[in-house]
C-alpha positions in Angstrom: -105.2 47.6 90.8 -108.2 48.7 92.9 -109.0 46.4 95.8 -111.5 48.6 97.7 -114.9 47.4 98.7 -117.2 47.7 95.7 -121.0 47.9 95.8 -122.7 45.3 93.5 -119.5 43.5 92.5 -119.2 41.0 89.7 -120.2 37.5 90.9 -118.4 34.4 89.6 -120.4 31.2 90.2 -118.7 28.0 91.3 -119.2 26.5 87.8 -117.7 29.5 86.2 -114.8 29.5 88.6 -114.0 25.9 87.8 -114.0 26.7 84.1 -111.9 29.8 84.4 -109.2 27.9 86.4 -109.4 25.0 83.9 -108.8 27.3 81.0 -106.0 29.1 82.7 -104.2 25.8 83.4 -104.8 24.6 79.9 -103.4 27.8 78.5 -100.4 27.7 80.9 -101.2 31.2 82.2 -99.7 32.3 85.5 -101.4 32.2 88.9 -102.0 36.0 88.5 -104.3 35.2 85.5 -108.0 35.5 85.2 -111.0 36.2 82.9 -111.0 39.7 81.4 -114.5 41.1 81.0 -115.3 44.2 79.0 -118.0 45.9 77.0 -117.8 47.3 73.4 -120.3 49.0 71.2 -122.0 46.7 68.7 -124.0 43.6 68.5 -127.6 43.3 67.7 -128.7 45.0 71.0 -126.2 47.9 71.2 -123.4 46.5 73.4 -121.4 43.3 73.2 -119.7 41.4 76.0 -115.9 40.9 75.4 -114.1 38.2 77.4 -110.8 36.4 77.2 -108.1 35.1 79.5 -105.5 37.5 80.6 -102.2 37.0 82.5 -103.1 39.5 85.1 -104.8 42.8 85.9 -103.9 46.2 84.5 -103.1 49.0 86.9 -106.6 50.6 86.8 -108.6 47.3 86.7 -111.1 46.3 89.2 -110.4 42.7 90.4 -113.1 40.3 91.5 -112.2 36.9 93.0 -114.4 33.9 94.0 -113.5 30.3 94.6 -109.9 31.0 93.4 -110.9 32.4 90.0 -110.4 36.1 89.2 -112.1 38.5 86.8 -110.6 41.8 85.6 -112.7 44.7 84.5 -111.7 48.2 83.4 -113.6 51.0 85.1 -115.4 52.2 82.0 -116.8 48.7 81.3 -117.7 48.3 85.0 -120.4 51.0 84.6 -122.2 48.5 82.4 -121.3 45.3 84.2 -121.8 46.3 87.8 -123.7 43.4 89.5 -123.0 41.0 86.6 -123.3 37.3 87.4 -120.9 35.1 85.4 -122.0 31.5 85.1 -120.8 28.5 83.0 -123.1 26.0 81.3 -121.3 22.8 80.4 -124.3 21.3 78.6 -124.8 21.0 74.8 -127.5 23.8 74.8 -126.1 27.3 75.3 -122.7 25.8 76.2 -120.2 28.3 77.5 -120.1 31.3 79.8 -123.5 32.9 80.5 -124.0 36.5 81.7 -126.8 37.8 83.8 -126.6 41.5 83.7 -129.0 43.5 86.0 -128.2 46.6 84.0 -129.5 45.2 80.7 -132.9 46.3 79.6 -132.8 44.1 76.5 -130.6 41.2 75.4 -130.3 39.3 72.1 -131.4 35.7 71.8 -127.8 34.3 72.0 -127.0 36.4 75.1 -123.8 37.9 73.7 -125.2 41.5 73.4 -127.4 43.8 75.4 -128.8 47.3 75.7 -129.1 49.6 78.7 
């Protein structure tokens, strides 16, 4: 686990932190748990966001923590996610996690894929 100072880290908003912690508690995951963020090829814009809860970081993960919520990112995905802002919308329209990626040159309408 790499805990060195990272330029343009991933930002977890307070609303996203509350939701991550709620889901961890609901899923009965340990205190070491967090939101795993990754990128995979595919989607209508070239790359897709992949996210799920995980019990803890892997050895080479970068770990970002704000307001008691943690996000884990592998180094390969971080190249595409550096500076990402993770938010959560509790409303009926676009309900769920929202990603604002400064590296994306184009995003699909639903916000689940992007291109660089």
